[in-house]
Backbone bond lengths (Angstrom), bond angles and torsions (degrees), N, CA, C in turn:
res aa  C-N    CA-C-N  psi(-1)  N-CA   C-N-CA  omega(-1)  CA-C   N-CA-C  phi
1 X - - - 1.464 - - 1.526 110.50 -
2 X 1.317 117.04 140.97 1.456 122.01 175.35 1.522 107.44 -88.90
3 X 1.314 117.07 110.44 1.464 120.44 -177.21 1.525 112.19 -80.81
4 X 1.337 116.41 -36.13 1.466 119.84 -178.11 1.519 110.50 -162.82
5 X 1.322 115.24 157.68 1.461 122.42 174.47 1.521 107.80 -111.44
6 X 1.324 116.15 121.91 1.463 121.19 176.45 1.524 108.29 -108.47
7 X 1.310 116.40 104.61 1.459 119.57 -176.36 1.507 111.94 -170.63
8 X 1.334 115.15 -159.80 1.461 121.47 -176.74 1.519 110.82 -104.31
9 X 1.330 115.42 133.20 1.459 120.39 176.52 1.529 109.20 -69.02
10 X 1.331 116.35 119.39 1.463 121.59 -179.46 1.523 110.80 -94.08
11 X 1.317 115.13 -42.89 1.468 119.27 -175.13 1.527 109.08 -154.00
12 X 1.326 115.61 144.77 1.461 121.39 177.68 1.522 109.17 -135.08
13 X 1.339 116.51 132.14 1.462 120.93 171.43 1.526 107.09 -118.32
14 X 1.320 117.12 -174.68 1.470 119.51 -177.19 1.529 112.13 -67.77
15 X 1.350 116.97 -17.89 1.465 118.51 -177.77 1.526 114.43 -136.89
16 X 1.347 117.11 14.33 1.463 118.45 -180.00 1.529 111.18 -154.67
17 X 1.329 113.82 160.49 1.459 120.34 176.69 1.520 108.25 -139.47
18 X 1.321 116.66 143.76 1.463 121.67 175.23 1.526 107.42 -116.64
19 X 1.331 114.96 125.38 1.461 120.96 -176.86 1.529 109.74 -119.40
20 X 1.314 115.76 129.49 1.462 121.68 177.37 1.526 108.44 -91.86
21 X 1.340 115.05 114.43 1.467 121.10 178.75 1.525 108.17 -116.24
22 X 1.331 115.69 103.47 1.462 121.46 -179.93 1.530 113.03 52.75
23 X 1.330 115.86 42.71 1.455 121.17 177.05 1.508 115.35 89.51
24 X 1.321 117.86 -9.50 1.463 121.91 177.23 1.527 108.59 -103.27
25 X 1.321 116.36 127.07 1.463 120.12 -177.89 1.533 110.65 -97.68
26 X 1.336 114.98 127.19 1.457 122.11 -179.72 1.527 109.75 -109.13
27 X 1.327 114.74 137.51 1.465 121.34 178.63 1.530 108.07 -105.90
28 X 1.321 116.57 127.02 1.460 120.49 178.37 1.524 110.19 -131.74
29 X 1.310 115.89 138.73 1.461 120.82 174.95 1.522 108.57 -80.21
30 X 1.330 116.73 139.08 1.457 121.23 -176.75 1.527 110.58 -138.27
31 X 1.321 116.04 167.14 1.455 121.09 174.75 1.527 109.52 -79.84
32 X 1.320 116.88 163.33 1.460 119.77 177.79 1.530 110.57 -67.50
33 X 1.334 116.53 -29.64 1.468 119.43 176.44 1.524 110.75 -65.91
34 X 1.335 116.24 -41.12 1.467 119.94 176.75 1.525 110.41 -68.04
35 X 1.339 116.62 -36.32 1.468 120.87 179.63 1.527 110.79 -60.87
36 X 1.322 116.03 -39.19 1.462 120.49 178.49 1.529 110.20 -62.53
37 X 1.327 115.86 -41.11 1.469 120.47 179.42 1.530 110.98 -66.98
38 X 1.333 116.77 -49.27 1.465 119.84 -176.10 1.530 112.28 -69.37
39 X 1.325 116.99 -26.90 1.470 120.01 178.39 1.522 111.20 -62.05
40 X 1.328 115.87 -30.94 1.463 119.85 -179.84 1.534 111.79 -78.66
41 X 1.335 116.47 -3.95 1.469 121.20 -179.98 1.531 111.50 -121.76
42 X 1.326 116.20 25.10 1.463 120.82 179.77 1.525 110.38 -59.18
43 X 1.349 115.01 134.93 1.470 123.76 -179.12 1.536 112.58 70.38
44 X 1.315 116.97 8.20 1.462 120.66 179.35 1.524 110.77 -103.89
45 X 1.337 115.72 161.07 1.454 121.86 175.98 1.529 108.44 -78.53
46 X 1.329 116.44 126.58 1.455 120.57 -177.85 1.532 110.36 -139.26
47 X 1.319 115.32 170.59 1.462 122.15 171.54 1.516 107.30 -119.52
48 X 1.318 116.20 115.51 1.459 121.91 179.16 1.526 108.17 -104.18
49 X 1.323 116.83 112.13 1.462 119.83 175.66 1.519 108.66 -67.88
50 X 1.320 117.64 146.53 1.464 120.15 -174.05 1.526 112.80 -135.65
51 X 1.320 113.99 164.21 1.464 122.88 171.96 1.514 107.29 -142.57
52 X 1.330 116.00 120.75 1.463 121.42 179.99 1.524 109.09 -92.52
53 X 1.336 116.30 121.45 1.461 121.68 177.92 1.526 109.52 -108.36
54 X 1.302 115.95 123.83 1.466 121.19 178.60 1.522 108.63 -118.51
55 X 1.325 115.85 119.24 1.463 120.85 178.39 1.524 108.69 -122.19
56 X 1.309 114.38 179.77 1.459 120.77 179.12 1.526 111.33 -62.78
57 X 1.342 115.68 -27.15 1.460 119.77 -172.23 1.530 114.76 -106.77
58 X 1.342 117.25 -21.71 1.467 117.83 -175.51 1.523 111.49 -160.85
59 X 1.320 114.27 159.38 1.465 121.60 171.87 1.524 106.87 -117.21
60 X 1.322 116.17 121.38 1.467 120.41 -175.51 1.518 110.42 -128.23
61 X 1.339 115.09 140.39 1.454 121.16 176.63 1.527 108.01 -109.18
62 X 1.321 115.89 126.08 1.461 121.48 -179.78 1.521 109.28 -110.89
63 X 1.338 116.26 140.80 1.457 121.35 -177.41 1.521 111.99 -115.47
64 X 1.350 115.77 152.29 1.465 120.88 -176.09 1.522 110.40 -142.77
65 X 1.323 115.61 149.01 1.463 119.83 -177.40 1.518 112.65 -81.90
66 X 1.347 118.19 -21.69 1.457 120.37 178.80 1.525 110.20 -156.95
67 X 1.326 115.55 174.60 1.457 121.26 -176.23 1.525 112.25 -67.37
68 X 1.343 116.42 -33.51 1.465 119.71 179.90 1.522 111.19 -62.43
69 X 1.342 115.70 -42.07 1.459 118.99 -179.05 1.529 110.49 -67.46
70 X 1.322 117.47 -41.88 1.466 119.75 179.31 1.531 111.43 -64.81
71 X 1.326 116.22 -43.03 1.463 120.01 -179.94 1.521 110.44 -62.31
72 X 1.323 116.25 -41.00 1.462 120.63 178.54 1.528 110.35 -62.96
73 X 1.324 117.13 -42.77 1.464 123.00 177.82 1.533 110.72 -58.04
74 X 1.323 116.24 -45.32 1.466 121.15 -178.84 1.525 111.05 -67.29
75 X 1.328 116.51 -45.29 1.462 120.28 -177.49 1.528 112.36 -68.27
76 X 1.322 116.66 -34.28 1.471 119.86 178.05 1.523 111.40 -57.92
77 X 1.328 116.13 -35.27 1.465 120.02 -177.55 1.528 113.56 -75.86
78 X 1.327 117.10 -5.72 1.469 119.97 174.13 1.528 110.72 -82.16
79 X 1.333 116.12 -11.56 1.463 120.81 179.12 1.525 108.70 -84.43
80 X 1.336 118.43 125.90 1.462 121.03 -179.28 1.528 112.29 -52.92
81 X 1.313 116.13 131.66 1.460 121.42 177.54 1.514 114.60 92.92
82 X 1.334 117.57 -5.83 1.461 120.16 -179.87 1.525 109.69 -112.49
83 X 1.330 114.89 116.71 1.460 120.69 177.39 1.517 110.43 -103.56
84 X 1.319 115.77 -170.30 1.461 120.77 -176.41 1.530 112.06 -61.87
85 X 1.330 117.56 -42.54 1.467 120.53 -177.37 1.528 110.92 -64.38
86 X 1.357 116.17 -43.48 1.459 119.97 179.70 1.523 110.62 -67.93
87 X 1.344 116.60 -37.49 1.464 120.24 178.27 1.524 110.42 -60.70
88 X 1.332 116.53 -39.73 1.461 120.98 178.95 1.536 110.99 -67.79
89 X 1.331 116.45 -34.96 1.465 120.11 176.57 1.519 111.06 -64.35
90 X 1.325 115.79 -38.72 1.460 119.99 177.70 1.524 109.91 -61.60
91 X 1.332 115.96 -47.81 1.461 120.95 -178.71 1.526 112.25 -66.84
92 X 1.330 116.78 -22.18 1.461 120.99 177.73 1.521 111.70 -81.91
93 X 1.321 116.06 -21.10 1.463 120.80 -173.53 1.518 113.47 -96.60
94 X 1.331 116.63 -19.13 1.460 120.08 -174.79 1.532 108.15 -154.02
95 X 1.316 117.11 145.64 1.463 119.39 177.64 1.526 109.38 -71.15
96 X 1.318 116.25 157.43 1.463 120.27 179.00 1.529 109.95 -59.11
97 X 1.315 115.93 -42.22 1.469 119.84 -179.45 1.524 111.57 -60.13
98 X 1.332 117.11 -48.52 1.459 120.79 -178.81 1.526 111.33 -67.71
99 X 1.328 116.57 -34.96 1.463 120.36 177.85 1.530 110.38 -62.13
100 X 1.330 116.39 -46.20 1.461 120.07 -178.74 1.523 110.82 -68.78
101 X 1.326 117.10 -35.78 1.461 119.96 175.55 1.534 110.82 -61.91
102 X 1.328 116.11 -39.65 1.467 120.28 178.24 1.528 110.84 -65.14
103 X 1.336 116.54 -38.30 1.465 120.03 175.31 1.518 110.26 -62.48
104 X 1.320 116.52 -45.70 1.467 121.41 -179.39 1.518 112.03 -59.52
105 X 1.328 115.56 -39.95 1.473 120.85 -178.34 1.527 112.66 -82.05
106 X 1.347 115.29 -5.32 1.473 120.62 -172.30 1.531 110.10 54.11
107 X 1.336 114.08 43.42 1.465 121.45 -174.79 1.531 109.99 -85.93
108 X 1.316 115.85 84.93 1.469 121.61 -179.04 1.524 110.98 -62.69
109 X 1.323 116.31 -37.03 1.463 120.80 -179.13 1.528 111.34 -61.08
110 X 1.331 116.94 -46.67 1.471 121.07 -179.61 1.520 111.04 -65.55
111 X 1.315 117.11 -42.43 1.464 120.74 -179.26 1.524 111.30 -68.82
112 X 1.325 116.57 -33.01 1.471 120.62 -179.25 1.523 112.43 -69.68
113 X 1.324 116.62 -17.42 1.473 119.92 178.39 1.523 112.16 -78.76
114 X 1.325 117.16 -10.45 1.458 120.81 176.31 1.527 108.57 -72.68
115 X 1.331 119.23 128.03 1.469 121.29 -179.71 1.525 112.22 -52.50
116 X 1.331 115.54 129.83 1.457 120.49 178.35 1.515 114.38 87.63
117 X 1.332 116.88 -4.20 1.464 121.04 -179.96 1.527 109.27 -112.89
118 X 1.327 116.56 109.78 1.457 120.90 175.60 1.518 110.15 -90.94
119 X 1.326 116.35 -173.70 1.464 119.94 -177.17 1.528 111.75 -65.18
120 X 1.327 117.44 -37.59 1.473 119.76 179.63 1.524 110.83 -66.78
121 X 1.336 116.39 -42.16 1.466 120.03 178.05 1.522 110.54 -65.77
122 X 1.340 116.06 -36.52 1.464 120.47 178.47 1.532 110.14 -62.35
123 X 1.311 116.76 -40.64 1.465 121.06 177.90 1.528 110.52 -64.08
124 X 1.331 116.84 -39.58 1.465 120.67 177.69 1.528 110.79 -62.91
125 X 1.335 115.58 -42.39 1.457 120.11 179.70 1.526 110.78 -59.87
126 X 1.322 115.83 -45.04 1.459 120.55 -178.94 1.522 111.02 -64.59
127 X 1.318 116.43 -46.95 1.465 120.77 -178.18 1.524 112.41 -62.46
128 X 1.329 115.98 -39.00 1.463 119.35 -173.24 1.520 114.35 -91.27
129 X 1.336 117.74 -29.58 1.461 119.44 -170.83 1.523 115.30 -111.34
130 X 1.330 117.95 -13.00 1.467 119.72 -173.67 1.523 112.35 -58.34
131 X 1.325 117.78 -37.49 1.463 120.66 -179.00 1.526 112.93 -96.34
132 X 1.332 115.90 5.90 1.468 120.09 -178.42 1.516 111.85 -107.30
133 X 1.331 116.54 -45.25 1.458 120.66 -177.92 1.522 111.06 -91.85
134 X 1.320 116.11 125.57 1.455 122.67 177.68 1.513 108.01 -132.92
135 X 1.329 116.69 124.81 1.465 119.64 179.04 1.517 108.83 -84.64
136 X 1.330 117.49 126.60 1.465 121.35 177.96 1.508 109.49 -124.08
137 X 1.319 115.84 144.07 1.457 121.96 176.30 1.518 107.06 -130.41
138 X 1.329 116.72 101.38 1.450 120.93 -173.81 1.518 113.24 -70.39
139 X 1.340 116.16 -8.18 1.454 117.99 177.56 1.523 110.82 -82.08
140 X 1.331 116.79 -15.38 1.455 119.86 -178.74 1.516 109.97 -72.29
141 X 1.300 117.31 142.73 1.440 119.63 -176.05 1.506 115.10 -108.42
142 X 1.332 119.41 -3.45 1.455 119.65 -179.41 1.497 110.11 -122.06
143 X 1.322 114.28 157.15 1.454 118.70 -173.27 1.501 114.56 -78.37
144 X 1.329 119.26 -22.61 1.450 119.39 -174.24 1.518 111.00 -94.52
145 X 1.330 116.16 41.75 1.456 122.17 176.23 1.502 108.63 -124.98
146 X 1.345 117.53 -164.24 1.454 120.56 -174.97 1.518 113.21 -75.78
147 X 1.318 118.85 -6.29 1.451 121.68 171.15 1.510 108.29 -120.19
148 X 1.337 117.96 170.41 1.459 118.28 -178.74 1.522 111.97 -85.94
149 X 1.309 118.69 -9.30 1.453 120.88 177.50 1.518 112.25 83.88
150 X 1.337 115.13 142.47 1.456 119.98 -175.43 1.519 112.49 -65.16
151 X 1.341 118.13 -27.36 1.453 119.29 -176.31 1.523 112.46 -71.00
152 X 1.337 117.10 -10.67 1.469 120.94 178.53 1.519 111.73 -105.13
153 X 1.327 116.86 11.95 1.467 120.67 -178.20 1.522 113.05 -61.27
154 X 1.342 116.95 -34.04 1.467 119.64 -179.10 1.526 110.94 -61.56
155 X 1.329 115.96 -43.06 1.464 120.07 178.44 1.531 109.62 -65.55
156 X 1.317 115.46 -46.21 1.462 120.42 -179.24 1.524 110.86 -57.65
157 X 1.317 116.10 -49.35 1.464 120.40 -178.33 1.521 111.65 -65.41
158 X 1.326 117.64 -32.63 1.465 120.60 178.70 1.522 111.37 -63.15
159 X 1.313 116.26 -42.83 1.462 119.66 -179.19 1.526 111.91 -73.32
160 X 1.317 116.45 -33.98 1.466 119.48 175.72 1.524 109.74 -64.14
161 X 1.356 115.75 -40.23 1.464 120.31 178.84 1.529 111.42 -64.19
162 X 1.331 116.73 -26.33 1.468 120.99 178.32 1.526 112.25 -82.33
163 X 1.343 115.61 -1.79 1.457 119.16 175.83 1.511 115.56 102.01
164 X 1.328 118.17 3.98 1.460 120.68 179.09 1.527 110.46 -78.95
165 X 1.324 115.52 150.08 1.452 121.25 178.97 1.530 110.25 -69.72
166 X 1.323 116.56 130.14 1.460 121.82 -175.15 1.524 112.55 -57.28
167 X 1.306 117.38 -45.22 1.462 120.23 -175.19 1.519 112.05 -68.06
168 X 1.329 116.35 -36.93 1.463 119.29 178.58 1.526 109.62 -69.55
169 X 1.333 116.99 -40.60 1.464 120.69 177.52 1.527 110.08 -61.53
170 X 1.328 116.82 -43.44 1.464 120.76 178.84 1.524 111.12 -58.99
171 X 1.326 115.72 -43.99 1.463 119.71 -178.91 1.526 111.05 -63.53
172 X 1.330 116.25 -48.79 1.457 120.59 -177.26 1.530 111.37 -65.51
173 X 1.336 116.36 -40.04 1.452 120.37 178.71 1.522 110.86 -64.19
174 X 1.305 116.49 -41.84 1.461 120.31 179.08 1.526 110.84 -63.06
175 X 1.339 116.89 -39.30 1.465 120.95 178.17 1.526 110.60 -61.98
176 X 1.330 115.97 -42.85 1.467 120.47 179.92 1.523 110.77 -65.91
177 X 1.320 116.85 -43.57 1.460 120.94 -179.44 1.528 111.86 -61.84
178 X 1.321 115.55 -37.61 1.469 119.60 177.31 1.524 111.09 -69.22
179 X 1.313 116.34 -46.03 1.467 121.99 -176.52 1.529 111.73 -66.88
180 X 1.330 115.79 -38.13 1.470 120.62 -174.20 1.528 112.94 -102.74
181 X 1.309 118.19 15.87 1.466 121.32 -172.44 1.525 113.28 -56.66
182 X 1.336 117.73 -41.74 1.468 120.41 -178.48 1.517 111.23 -64.07
183 X 1.321 116.24 -44.94 1.460 120.65 -179.05 1.526 110.97 -67.88
184 X 1.329 117.05 -40.91 1.459 120.84 -178.49 1.528 112.03 -65.87
185 X 1.326 116.26 -29.00 1.463 120.75 -178.85 1.527 111.99 -64.63
186 X 1.333 117.18 -20.68 1.466 121.05 -178.56 1.529 112.21 -93.36
187 X 1.344 117.45 -2.68 1.463 121.51 -174.71 1.520 111.92 -106.30
188 X 1.319 115.20 156.43 1.459 120.07 169.09 1.521 107.67 -71.40
189 X 1.331 116.06 164.77 1.469 118.62 -177.99 1.526 111.77 -62.15
190 X 1.340 117.36 -43.49 1.462 120.52 -179.52 1.527 111.19 -62.55
191 X 1.314 115.67 -42.18 1.468 119.89 -179.79 1.529 110.06 -66.80
192 X 1.331 116.21 -38.37 1.463 120.80 178.67 1.523 111.04 -63.07
193 X 1.335 116.71 -41.71 1.461 120.47 178.13 1.530 110.97 -61.48
194 X 1.327 116.51 -43.83 1.465 120.91 179.52 1.529 111.20 -64.17
195 X 1.328 116.02 -32.35 1.461 120.94 179.63 1.535 111.12 -74.40
196 X 1.336 115.39 -40.67 1.462 120.76 -176.56 1.525 112.44 -71.47
197 X 1.328 116.67 -38.60 1.473 120.97 -171.05 1.530 112.89 -52.32
198 X 1.340 120.40 -54.73 1.473 118.88 -179.30 1.523 113.58 -66.39
199 X 1.337 117.00 -30.49 1.470 119.70 177.19 1.524 110.36 -64.69
200 X 1.320 114.98 -42.98 1.458 119.96 179.82 1.522 111.14 -67.43
201 X 1.316 115.88 -40.44 1.467 120.41 179.15 1.524 110.67 -60.84
202 X 1.321 117.10 -42.92 1.485 121.08 179.54 1.533 110.95 -67.07
203 X 1.330 115.98 -38.27 1.468 118.70 -178.25 1.528 112.29 -68.47
204 X 1.336 116.52 -22.92 1.459 121.19 -179.22 1.523 112.64 -93.98
205 X 1.327 116.25 -6.04 1.476 120.16 -177.08 1.523 110.69 -70.45
């Protein structure tokens, strides 16, 4: 499997990128959101994450600007009726962050506005992906944002070590941090961790 292309961006269109890797040029299909990102790095050295799809009819290489976009692309294809082309259309129509927020809100209306996604497909997306896809931003420093924040890594790692799924733990922890933000603001970090731990354990039961 080709995990990534490390090379120079030669050309970018609204749905594709060409990367020169040691004199060999690779063509990858991308979302329009990724195209916007790669266009700003034309002729520069970049790392394009990839996913190679091999079917009975074709072999296609898909490119992504980050791990979140690639993971979303892969998970979308686990939903019945959504293939690689439709997954790319989804990523072209909405950012990964906004897509996951719509899943969290069970926002059928927002998801139905994505080309090719009707209300029934939107319901399938919510049912199948809401507890699987979690948007994280490791640059964020507080817990009541779209990531759980680095200061809560000890709790996160503890639950992962106990065998819990990382993405589900992240989601539940973020929910607790948002709900309990006022109370946590009055506590020391150690006291906050002791307070959060049993709440998180119960939410995962």
